[in-house]
KESESE-274262 format. One line per 4 residues: number of its first residue (from 1); their letters; for each residue x, y, z of C-alpha. Coordinates in pm, 1 decimal. Example, Ala and Ser with C-alpha at 12.3 -4.5 7.8 and 13.67 -1.06 7.14 Angstrom:
2
1) AS) 1230.0 -450.0 780.0 | 1367.0 -106.0 714.0
This chain:
314
1) XXXX) 11567.1 9560.2 9562.8 | 11638.3 9806.3 9849.0 | 11404.7 10105.1 9822.7 | 11456.6 10449.2 9969.5
5) XXXX) 11408.2 10818.5 9905.8 | 11647.3 10934.6 9635.6 | 11500.0 11276.6 9558.2 | 11303.3 11546.8 9738.3
9) XXXX) 11124.4 11860.4 9621.4 | 10868.6 12108.4 9750.1 | 10642.5 12392.6 9636.7 | 10503.1 12677.0 9843.0
13) XXXX) 10290.9 12969.5 9719.2 | 10458.8 13306.7 9735.4 | 10176.2 13476.2 9922.3 | 10231.6 13465.8 10303.6
17) XXXX) 9932.9 13538.5 10529.8 | 10013.1 13614.3 10895.1 | 9791.8 13585.5 11197.4 | 9771.4 13965.3 11206.7
21) XXXX) 9640.9 13957.8 10849.9 | 9363.2 13720.7 10954.2 | 9279.0 13936.7 11255.4 | 9171.1 14211.7 11017.3
25) XXXX) 8866.6 14007.2 10912.2 | 8826.2 13754.8 11200.1 | 8768.1 13792.1 11573.3 | 9114.2 13663.2 11659.2
29) XXXX) 9472.1 13775.0 11729.1 | 9827.4 13656.7 11679.0 | 9851.9 13565.9 12049.2 | 9523.9 13371.4 12045.5
33) XXXX) 9628.1 13163.3 11742.7 | 9984.9 13097.9 11852.3 | 9881.9 12993.6 12204.6 | 9632.4 12739.8 12077.6
37) XXXX) 9804.5 12608.7 11765.0 | 10164.3 12725.4 11733.0 | 10083.4 12878.1 11395.2 | 10224.9 13220.7 11304.4
41) XXXX) 10170.7 13231.7 10924.7 | 10068.4 13022.0 10625.8 | 10117.0 13024.8 10252.0 | 9800.6 13075.7 10049.4
45) XXXX) 9781.3 13022.0 9674.5 | 9612.5 13270.2 9445.0 | 9294.8 13179.5 9258.2 | 9501.3 13115.8 8945.3
49) XXXX) 9709.2 12842.1 9116.8 | 9563.2 12494.9 9128.1 | 9671.3 12202.6 9347.2 | 9806.3 12038.2 9030.4
53) XXXX) 10041.3 12336.8 8984.6 | 10184.3 12290.7 9330.2 | 10215.7 11909.9 9286.6 | 10387.7 11946.2 8947.9
57) XXXX) 10644.1 12195.7 9077.2 | 10730.1 11979.1 9373.1 | 10764.5 11677.3 9146.1 | 10992.4 11863.2 8907.4
61) XXXX) 11214.9 11967.7 9192.8 | 11228.5 11611.7 9325.5 | 11331.9 11479.5 8981.5 | 11609.9 11740.0 8956.1
65) XXXX) 11724.3 11648.3 9307.6 | 11736.6 11279.2 9212.4 | 11925.9 11354.6 8890.7 | 11651.3 11185.6 8692.3
69) XXXX) 11419.2 11270.2 8404.1 | 11049.8 11204.4 8358.1 | 11132.7 10900.0 8141.0 | 11274.2 10724.9 8448.4
73) XXXX) 10943.0 10732.1 8637.8 | 10707.9 10436.4 8618.5 | 10460.2 10522.9 8891.4 | 10303.2 10839.6 9036.2
77) XXXX) 10092.4 10835.3 9353.9 | 9947.5 11157.9 9490.0 | 9800.2 11199.1 9835.4 | 9550.0 11486.1 9831.3
81) XXXX) 9214.9 11586.8 9976.2 | 9177.9 11893.2 9752.7 | 9226.1 11750.1 9404.6 | 8954.9 11728.2 9146.3
85) XXXX) 8709.6 11436.2 9139.0 | 8845.5 11319.0 8803.4 | 9076.4 11292.7 8628.3 | 9310.4 11254.5 8922.3
89) XXXX) 9572.3 11505.9 9019.6 | 9832.9 11236.2 8938.1 | 9706.7 11216.9 8580.7 | 9751.9 11593.8 8532.5
93) XXXX) 10098.4 11578.2 8686.3 | 10187.5 11289.9 8458.8 | 10085.9 11483.3 8149.6 | 10268.1 11800.6 8255.6
97) XXXX) 10587.9 11610.1 8332.5 | 10564.1 11404.2 8017.6 | 10578.8 11074.5 8208.3 | 10413.2 10882.0 7929.5
101) XXXX) 10274.3 10542.4 8022.8 | 10346.3 10562.8 8395.6 | 10079.2 10435.1 8628.2 | 9922.5 10737.5 8802.6
105) XXXX) 9644.8 10781.0 9062.8 | 9540.7 10965.4 9375.9 | 9489.5 10852.0 9733.6 | 9245.9 11024.5 9967.1
109) XXXX) 9344.2 10983.2 10329.3 | 9342.4 11349.5 10429.8 | 9638.3 11446.8 10648.3 | 9764.3 11083.7 10647.0
113) XXXX) 9763.0 11089.1 10267.6 | 10138.8 11115.4 10213.2 | 10216.3 10812.4 10430.1 | 9941.9 10609.7 10261.9
117) XXXX) 10079.9 10713.7 9921.2 | 10439.1 10627.5 10028.7 | 10343.7 10277.5 10138.7 | 10126.9 10215.5 9832.4
121) XXXX) 10393.6 10328.7 9588.7 | 10673.0 10131.0 9752.5 | 10464.9 9812.2 9754.6 | 10357.5 9862.7 9385.8
125) XXXX) 10699.5 9937.4 9237.0 | 10772.5 9571.5 9165.8 | 10424.5 9498.8 9034.1 | 10440.1 9788.0 8790.0
129) XXXX) 10807.6 9722.0 8696.5 | 10896.9 10070.0 8815.2 | 11257.2 10138.1 8907.1 | 11156.8 10483.8 9023.7
133) XXXX) 10830.7 10623.3 9157.0 | 10704.0 10973.2 9244.6 | 10512.6 11013.3 9569.9 | 10349.0 11352.6 9618.0
137) XXXX) 10152.5 11519.1 9896.0 | 9973.7 11830.0 9763.2 | 9695.7 12046.4 9900.0 | 9522.1 12376.1 9832.7
141) XXXX) 9340.7 12382.9 10164.9 | 9244.3 12744.9 10115.1 | 8998.7 12632.3 9850.3 | 8785.9 12437.9 10103.2
145) XXXX) 8811.0 12657.7 10412.2 | 8527.3 12883.6 10531.0 | 8723.7 13202.8 10576.7 | 8457.3 13341.9 10805.8
149) XXXX) 8491.6 13046.8 11048.1 | 8760.4 13125.0 11305.9 | 8779.5 12767.2 11425.8 | 8912.4 12641.1 11090.3
153) XXXX) 9026.1 12941.0 10887.8 | 9328.5 12994.7 11109.2 | 9454.7 12637.3 11082.3 | 9533.6 12566.0 10717.6
157) XXXX) 9778.8 12653.0 10443.1 | 9869.6 12547.1 10091.2 | 10172.4 12364.5 9955.1 | 10316.3 12042.9 9814.1
161) XXXX) 10607.5 11808.2 9872.0 | 10733.7 11518.0 9660.6 | 10982.7 11239.2 9690.8 | 11133.7 11004.3 9437.6
165) XXXX) 11156.0 10640.2 9550.3 | 11426.8 10428.1 9393.6 | 11699.2 10172.2 9452.1 | 11934.4 10252.9 9741.3
169) XXXX) 12253.1 10101.6 9883.2 | 12065.5 9988.6 10194.0 | 11695.3 9949.3 10270.0 | 11555.4 10296.8 10326.9
173) XXXX) 11187.5 10234.2 10384.6 | 11201.3 9985.8 10668.7 | 10849.8 9961.2 10814.3 | 10499.5 10107.4 10796.7
177) XXXX) 10206.9 10130.8 11038.0 | 9870.5 10230.1 10884.6 | 9516.5 10228.2 11006.4 | 9164.5 10368.4 10986.2
181) XXXX) 8872.4 10399.9 11221.1 | 8559.7 10506.6 11030.8 | 8366.7 10555.8 11354.1 | 8539.4 10890.8 11375.4
185) XXXX) 8440.5 11004.4 11024.7 | 8195.2 11259.6 11167.3 | 8469.0 11437.4 11363.6 | 8639.4 11595.8 11063.2
189) XXXX) 8474.7 11606.9 10720.6 | 8378.0 11806.6 10416.0 | 8056.1 11762.3 10222.7 | 8074.6 11795.1 9845.3
193) XXXX) 7967.6 12159.9 9832.1 | 8055.8 12264.6 10185.9 | 8360.1 12381.7 10380.5 | 8565.7 12182.8 10633.5
197) XXXX) 8376.5 12097.0 10952.4 | 8561.5 11975.6 11256.3 | 8509.9 11876.2 11617.3 | 8843.2 12021.7 11728.5
201) XXXX) 8836.2 11888.8 12082.6 | 8773.0 11523.9 11983.9 | 9026.0 11537.1 11697.1 | 9284.9 11676.3 11943.9
205) XXXX) 9221.8 11391.8 12188.5 | 9249.5 11132.3 11910.8 | 9570.3 11275.1 11777.1 | 9740.0 11306.0 12117.9
209) XXXX) 9660.4 10940.3 12184.5 | 9729.2 10796.8 11834.7 | 10051.2 10977.4 11737.4 | 10277.7 10829.4 12008.5
213) XXXX) 10108.0 10492.7 11966.6 | 10194.5 10461.7 11594.8 | 10545.8 10596.4 11642.4 | 10611.6 10331.7 11900.8
217) XXXX) 10456.7 10055.8 11685.5 | 10648.3 10139.3 11366.3 | 10979.9 10155.6 11556.9 | 10908.5 9808.2 11697.5
221) XXXX) 10829.3 9675.9 11348.3 | 11165.0 9811.8 11224.5 | 11342.9 9654.6 11521.7 | 11463.9 9999.4 11622.6
225) XXXX) 11438.5 10191.5 11946.5 | 11327.0 10533.8 12064.4 | 11671.4 10594.4 12205.9 | 11842.9 10538.4 11869.7
229) XXXX) 11586.3 10735.9 11669.8 | 11745.4 11053.3 11523.5 | 11439.6 11244.2 11402.8 | 11063.3 11249.6 11436.1
233) XXXX) 10879.4 11428.2 11155.8 | 10511.5 11447.8 11252.3 | 10213.4 11585.5 11061.6 | 10199.6 11956.2 11135.9
237) XXXX) 9848.6 12003.6 11270.6 | 9895.2 12165.8 11609.1 | 10206.2 12233.8 11811.7 | 10027.5 12126.2 12132.5
241) XXXX) 9959.8 11783.1 11974.3 | 10325.0 11747.6 11869.6 | 10448.5 11848.8 12212.7 | 10208.1 11619.7 12399.2
245) XXXX) 10307.6 11322.1 12177.9 | 10678.4 11397.5 12217.8 | 10641.9 11414.0 12596.3 | 10452.3 11082.1 12606.2
249) XXXX) 10726.7 10918.4 12402.3 | 11004.3 11081.7 12604.5 | 11172.9 11221.0 12291.0 | 11395.1 11528.4 12319.1
253) XXXX) 11238.2 11825.9 12145.7 | 11560.2 11874.0 11947.0 | 11476.6 11551.7 11760.8 | 11139.5 11678.6 11638.1
257) XXXX) 11101.6 11878.1 11318.9 | 10843.6 12154.2 11348.6 | 10732.5 12378.7 11058.3 | 10380.4 12466.6 11170.0
261) XXXX) 10482.7 12821.3 11267.7 | 10532.0 12915.4 10900.6 | 10333.6 12652.9 10706.4 | 10025.8 12592.1 10930.1
265) XXXX) 9844.7 12264.7 10852.1 | 9899.2 12170.8 10488.6 | 9731.7 11830.6 10527.2 | 9895.6 11566.8 10302.7
269) XXXX) 10177.2 11810.4 10216.3 | 10288.5 11878.1 10570.0 | 10520.7 11579.2 10615.9 | 10723.6 11612.8 10296.3
273) XXXX) 10750.4 11991.2 10355.1 | 10887.2 11912.3 10701.2 | 11118.3 11655.4 10557.1 | 11267.6 11927.2 10331.1
277) XXXX) 11313.5 12148.5 10636.9 | 11505.8 11868.9 10806.5 | 11735.5 11851.3 10506.7 | 11775.6 12229.9 10502.3
281) XXXX) 11889.7 12212.1 10861.9 | 12152.8 11950.1 10761.9 | 11970.0 11681.7 10964.6 | 11947.6 11416.9 10686.8
285) XXXX) 12276.0 11232.3 10653.8 | 12341.8 10871.7 10544.0 | 12240.7 10650.7 10833.3 | 12000.2 10901.1 10987.5
289) XXXX) 11692.7 10722.4 11127.0 | 11360.3 10896.0 11122.5 | 10992.1 10831.8 11165.7 | 10731.9 11008.9 10956.0
293) XXXX) 10393.6 11005.1 11131.7 | 10056.0 11144.9 11031.5 | 9692.0 11142.2 11138.9 | 9376.6 11289.1 10993.2
297) XXXX) 9017.6 11266.6 10883.7 | 8870.0 10920.0 10845.7 | 8992.9 10881.7 11108.4 | 9324.3 10770.5 10955.1
301) XXXX) 9680.8 10733.1 11072.6 | 10011.9 10624.1 10927.4 | 10378.8 10611.1 11013.9 | 10696.0 10506.0 10833.9
305) XXXX) 11039.7 10420.2 10977.0 | 11310.6 10533.5 10736.8 | 11688.8 10506.9 10724.7 | 11829.4 10786.5 10511.0
309) XXXX) 12059.4 10620.7 10260.0 | 12236.0 10699.7 9937.8 | 12065.6 10627.2 9604.6 | 12239.8 10403.1 9355.4
313) XX) 12213.5 10662.0 9080.9 | 12382.0 10941.3 9278.8
């Protein structure tokens, strides 16, 4: 069975926090943040909104987009670093959607979580007899940030994105490149009761090196080429990382989707949120080739080569 993305949905909190807002309580400025990160604003959920709320809304929108109901879904995989210990975020989403009997679980791979979840779900669809699967990246990063720490408080935002995987006219998910290097676990981490801690300089160096590497590798696996690639949708961690990777690859900046100015770093949610932005711009047409590429704590990395194709049910 050919498998591709047949539905897409997102969820962003209403509250928008600008750099100027942060400057009221932190020793920073809009210019300082933009120069170093490319971030101008971020969406921050209220205390009453949980990561499961964001994940559920994104999933509902994806189902509507795919012209499907909850009864069609046999598998739910959620990439998140801010969900509860147990039950999983996926279990709560399953109950809220009414997807009775579907296999549901979370994956923790930090900012690479959506790619890990995408590969896991696509490989499990046959084993679970699932014609359709929900893959969600959802984060409430504001719940784990130390808002007095300028080095991390400026970087993150909240949100969720979801896709429905299902049968397509042509193979949509063509290749994956995943990996982990636990030797870098100390560079970006969160203890159980503590906030995010990060060695920003070393994470930056890792990302600038790894992002172009995995893009090149996944294109080779798919027997594609950089020249024929239509879109690159990278994890939105830092504009300087994205630009450095793009320049190393020799990709025109017009081919790169960037949402960090308004979303900041939403961890596992950043790639599906950027995918929706690509669609909003009219950039996703049948036959469009794109690479999704992420990197994060672990250290982890993942990329997927996708051909945008029409779903059989549409």
